[in-house]
C-alpha positions, 0 to 999 in steps of 0.5 A: 118675816118682818119687812125692812121698816119693821126691822128698823123698829126692831133695832130697839130690842135685844137681838141674837143669832141662832145658827141652824143646821143648814145655813139658810135655816139660821135666823136673827131673833129679836126679843120684843114684848109681843114675842120673838121676831125672826129675820133672815140674815140677808134681810137683817144685815142692812138695818143692823149696819145702821145700829151704831147710828140709831140712838134707840138701838139696843146694845146687842144691836150695836154689837152686831153693827160692826159685823154687819158693816164688814159683811156688806163690804165683803159682799161688795168685793165678792169675798163673802165666802172667803174673806181675806185675813184682814177682814177675818181679824176684824170680824174676830175682834168684833165678835167679842161684843156679841157673846161673852163666850169667845167660842160661841161668839165666833160661831155666831159670826161665822154662821151669820156669814155662811147664812148670808152667803147662802141667801145672797146672789152669786156676785157676793161670793165671786171674788172681785179682788185686785189682782195685785192683792194676795188672797191669803193675807189681804196685803198687796203682793210684792211685784217688780216695779214696772219697766218704764222705757228710758227716753232717748238722751236729748242731743245737745247743740254744739259749736265746733272748731276745725283745727288744721295741722300740716304733716311733717315732711320726712324727706326732700321729695315732693309729696304726691298730689293725691296724698295727705298733706294735713290733719284736721281735728274736730273740737266741739263745745256745748252751746248750753254750758260754759265748758271749754272745747274738747276733742271730739275723739274724747267723746268716744274714748271714754264713757261718761264724758262730762258733756253728757249722754247726748254728746255723741248724737250731737256730734254726729248731727254736727258732722253731718251739717259740716259734711254738707258744706265740706265733704271730707268731714263725712269721713269723721263718724267712722274715724271718731269711733276708731280714734283715727285722724282725719287726713286731707289732701291739698285739694281738700285743704284748699277747698276748706280755705275757700271763702264760700266754705268758710262762710257756710261753716261760720253759719253753722257755728264752725270755725276753721283754725289754721297753724300760726305760721300761716297767719302772716301780715299782708302789707302794701307799699308804693314803689317809684321807678323809671318808666320804660320808654320806647326807643327814639328821641326822649322829650326833655323835662318829661314827668314820664321820663323821670319816674312812675308810681306802682304798688308792691304786695308783701306777705309776712315780709316776703315780697310777691312778684307780679306773676304771684300777685296776678295768680292770687287775684284770680283765686277765690280762696283765703290768703294763707 
């Protein structure tokens, strides 16, 4: 058998393939002036694949170059014994240049592949196909797209308003000290958008609110921060889901109006809104009147006998008594 270097020299001579009764008996036959040179398929496939690039290669060698290149690709993929439909079609097209008889041409190519499969290592015939490819058609199989877990919607950052409204009194009897006296409504507003505030219950009343998918989570986080300052707000998550109002007692309402709670809520961008009828102007005025004198003789032309100065406090036009002023001075809550 010729060596690899000899085979490269033989490329200038005509070549044909003889199909034997046994694949291993099949041979390439080079017709030289010195006679015929025979080579096994596994020895000749490499040099034949270079036939296109060899300037002195015979036309028959060039015709075998394409089947040789395709065979090397099939060996690399382990598909030499069972080529995919695409490679089979390419081999069929390339066989037309090998022999004018189409039947004989295809027989030679198939015999070449069979001889090469018999002479090559097992890896050349062990399929190395991509599992996503259809072995019959050579085309990628249609598979469902991979399921990519959705990221959790990003929670937005909200500012909020706690709107206080007093409950209507249905009769003249005084409500129980532990009973509700007012309703507190939570309104939220995204800090990253220019939308107007919306009732927090609207986020649960309908899906697809324009505040976005993370609005409910942002509201829960905000309510948790409010509840750390004003505990009655911790009832809001359950009430929001059931679309129920937050009713508060007088003590809870007084706590909401305390300066400590108001300051802490403002730090969390939460404002407390009171009914307009509670927002009254506080006025101070000076008063002049006779000073009370102890019994006994009064001195004439005494300034203490003639008059005294004092201050008077009025809220919304209603003058407070001295007892009410003293009581207000001892409290730490906001004047309403």
